[in-house]
C-alpha positions in Angstrom: 41.6 7.5 87.1 39.6 9.2 89.9 38.6 12.8 88.9 39.2 15.6 91.4 36.6 18.3 91.8 36.8 21.4 94.0 33.7 22.7 95.6 34.5 26.4 95.8 32.5 28.0 98.6 33.0 30.4 101.6 31.8 27.7 104.0 30.6 24.1 104.1 26.8 23.8 104.5 24.6 20.7 104.3 24.7 20.7 100.5 28.4 20.9 100.3 28.9 18.2 102.9 26.6 15.8 101.0 28.6 16.4 97.8 31.9 15.8 99.5 30.6 12.6 101.2 29.0 11.1 98.1 31.9 11.8 95.7 34.2 8.8 96.4 31.4 6.3 96.0 30.7 7.7 92.5 34.3 7.8 91.5 34.9 11.5 92.1 37.2 13.0 94.8 35.5 16.2 96.1 37.3 18.7 98.2 36.2 22.0 99.7 38.3 25.0 98.6 37.6 28.3 100.4 36.9 31.0 97.8 38.9 33.4 100.0 42.1 31.4 99.4 42.4 31.2 95.6 44.3 34.4 94.7 43.5 33.8 91.0 44.9 35.9 88.2 48.3 34.3 87.7 49.1 32.5 84.5 49.3 29.0 86.0 46.5 29.3 88.7 48.3 27.0 91.2 45.4 27.1 93.7 43.1 25.3 91.3 45.1 23.6 88.6 45.3 20.3 90.5 41.6 19.9 90.0 39.8 18.5 86.9 36.9 20.9 87.5 35.5 23.6 89.9 32.0 23.4 91.2 31.4 27.0 92.3 29.0 27.4 95.2 30.1 30.8 96.6 27.3 32.5 98.4 28.8 35.9 97.8 27.0 38.0 95.2 30.2 38.7 93.3 32.8 36.0 94.2 31.3 33.2 92.1 31.4 35.1 88.8 34.9 36.4 89.4 36.3 32.9 90.4 34.6 31.3 87.4 35.8 33.9 84.9 39.5 33.6 86.0 39.3 29.8 86.3 38.0 29.5 82.8 40.7 31.8 81.6 43.2 29.4 83.2 41.7 26.5 81.3 39.9 24.9 84.3 36.4 23.6 83.6 33.8 25.4 85.8 30.3 24.6 86.8 28.4 26.6 86.2 29.9 28.7 83.4 31.1 32.2 84.2 28.4 33.6 81.8 25.7 31.7 83.7 26.9 32.6 87.1 27.3 36.3 86.2 23.7 36.3 84.9 22.3 34.5 87.9 24.0 36.7 90.5 22.2 39.8 89.3 18.4 39.7 89.1 18.2 42.6 86.6 20.8 41.1 84.3 19.1 37.7 84.5 15.7 39.0 83.6 17.2 41.0 80.7 18.9 37.8 79.4 15.8 35.7 79.8 13.4 38.3 78.3 15.7 38.7 75.3 15.3 34.9 74.8 11.5 35.3 74.9 11.4 33.5 78.3 8.6 35.0 80.5 9.6 36.9 83.6 7.6 39.2 86.0 7.2 42.8 85.0 9.7 44.9 86.9 11.4 48.3 87.2 15.0 48.9 88.1 15.2 51.3 91.0 18.5 53.1 91.7 17.1 56.2 93.4 14.0 57.6 95.2 13.0 59.2 91.9 13.0 55.7 90.3 11.1 54.3 93.2 8.4 57.0 92.9 8.0 56.4 89.2 7.9 52.6 89.7 5.0 53.0 92.2 3.2 55.3 89.8 3.6 52.9 86.9 2.9 49.6 88.7 0.6 50.7 91.5 0.4 48.8 94.8 0.8 46.2 96.1 4.4 45.8 94.9 7.4 43.9 96.0 10.7 45.6 96.6 13.8 43.3 96.4 17.5 43.8 96.2 19.3 43.1 92.9 21.9 41.0 94.7 20.6 38.6 97.3 18.8 35.4 98.0 16.9 33.2 100.5 14.1 35.8 100.6 16.2 38.3 102.6 15.3 42.0 102.3 12.3 41.2 100.0 9.5 43.5 101.1 5.9 43.6 100.3 4.5 47.1 100.1 0.7 47.2 100.3 0.0 50.9 100.7 1.4 54.0 99.0 1.3 56.0 102.3 4.0 53.7 103.8 6.0 53.1 100.6 8.5 55.9 101.0 9.0 55.2 104.7 10.1 51.6 103.6 12.4 53.1 101.0 14.1 55.1 103.8 15.7 51.9 105.0 17.1 51.2 101.5 18.4 54.8 101.1 19.8 55.2 104.6 21.1 51.8 105.6 22.3 50.4 102.4 25.6 51.1 100.6 25.5 51.9 96.9 25.9 48.2 96.1 22.9 47.3 98.2 20.7 50.2 97.0 20.1 48.7 93.5 16.7 47.2 93.7 13.8 45.8 91.6 10.2 46.8 92.1 7.6 44.4 90.7 3.9 43.7 91.0 2.9 41.5 93.8 1.7 38.2 92.4 -1.0 37.0 94.8 -1.3 33.3 95.4 1.6 32.7 97.8 3.3 29.8 96.0 6.3 29.2 93.8 7.8 26.2 92.1 11.5 25.3 92.6 13.1 23.0 90.1 16.6 21.5 90.7 18.4 20.9 87.5 21.5 18.9 86.9 22.8 19.1 83.3 19.7 19.6 81.3 17.3 17.5 83.4 14.9 18.4 86.2 16.1 16.2 89.2 13.3 17.3 91.5 10.5 19.9 91.7 8.5 21.2 94.6 5.9 23.8 95.2 6.4 26.1 98.2 3.6 28.0 99.8 3.5 30.6 102.5 3.1 29.0 106.0 0.8 31.8 107.0 3.1 33.9 109.2 5.2 35.1 106.2 3.9 36.0 102.8 7.2 34.9 101.1 7.1 31.4 99.6 10.7 30.4 100.0 12.3 27.1 101.2 14.9 28.9 103.2 12.1 30.5 105.3 10.7 27.1 106.3 7.5 27.4 104.4 5.3 24.4 103.5 6.2 22.4 100.4 4.8 19.7 98.2 6.4 17.5 95.6 5.0 18.0 92.2 4.7 15.5 89.4 5.9 15.9 85.9 4.3 19.1 84.5 4.8 19.8 80.8 4.5 23.5 81.3 7.2 23.5 84.0 9.5 21.3 81.8 9.0 23.6 78.8 10.1 26.8 80.6 13.0 25.0 82.4 14.2 23.7 79.1 14.1 27.2 77.7 16.2 28.6 80.6 18.8 25.8 80.3 19.0 26.3 76.5 19.8 30.0 77.2 22.2 29.7 80.1 23.7 26.4 79.1 23.6 23.0 80.9 24.6 23.2 84.5 23.4 23.0 88.1 20.5 25.4 88.8 17.7 26.1 91.2 15.0 27.6 89.0 12.2 29.4 90.8 8.9 29.9 89.0 5.7 31.8 89.8 2.3 30.7 88.6 0.3 33.6 87.1 -3.0 33.9 85.3 -1.0 34.1 82.1 1.2 31.1 82.9 4.5 30.4 84.5 7.2 33.1 84.8 10.8 32.8 85.9 11.4 34.6 89.2 15.0 33.7 89.8 17.7 31.2 88.7 20.2 30.3 91.4 23.7 29.1 90.3 24.5 27.6 93.7 21.1 26.4 94.9 20.3 25.2 98.3 18.5 22.0 97.8 17.9 20.5 101.3 14.3 21.6 101.3 13.5 20.2 97.9 15.4 17.0 98.7 13.4 16.4 101.9 10.1 17.1 100.2 10.6 15.0 97.1 13.0 12.3 98.5 15.1 12.8 95.3 18.8 12.1 95.7 19.9 15.5 94.4 23.5 15.3 95.6 24.1 12.0 93.7 22.5 13.5 90.6 24.9 16.5 90.8 28.0 14.4 91.4 27.0 12.0 88.6 26.5 14.9 86.2 30.0 16.2 87.1 31.4 12.7 86.5 29.7 12.4 83.1 31.0 15.8 82.1 34.6 14.8 82.9 34.4 11.3 81.4 
């Protein structure tokens, strides 16, 4: 019998479209379900109980974890797990979870106020990177090179952000301008690429159109990715690593990763790998 899977998202992007198109050929019927239409919380969860599993790809910083938590309570298998999504949605929580598991992450300070910000600058020195706790695609990530402009930059956080948006991390700037993104399905790396700044923007992020190169099997990358998956559980992840003098560190783990950039760089069939993993999970 053909399995039915709901891709839960606020919109259909390139990635969701590919999953929906490929599903039938791999024996899985994949539908888009808008995460604004679920109204979960009732005992029988009628909006999702027709599906064998939910693949949560909400871009909201809170919807994914909420949907996954209530769907799991209703007995619907969810990818990724609510625990994994809740960890990935919050950069501070993720780093605490990984650090507790002895997985290396960048040094950081949680900044909830200007007093926190001043203390972080004093402890870490400049240059530092200021980034929101909730966010992705390199948005609102700011490199602060000089102490005399730091507090002017923080004015924008303090004056324009709501309380939800004012929670930030400050971390040392890791010079080098490159990061490694690994796409994981289940427990295996499907593809990996290194992204470097294109020169006009210091941020090395696929969503910003920076240059990328496919990388071959790297045992150090495999080791740290395996450790992340062991802690969060098998699933579908975009794991971003930084190279440092002391080795690789985990910058972020995305529970609903964009993978168009890595797919075009590596020629890996990432959508098929994801659908095949879902099929195997439901077999």
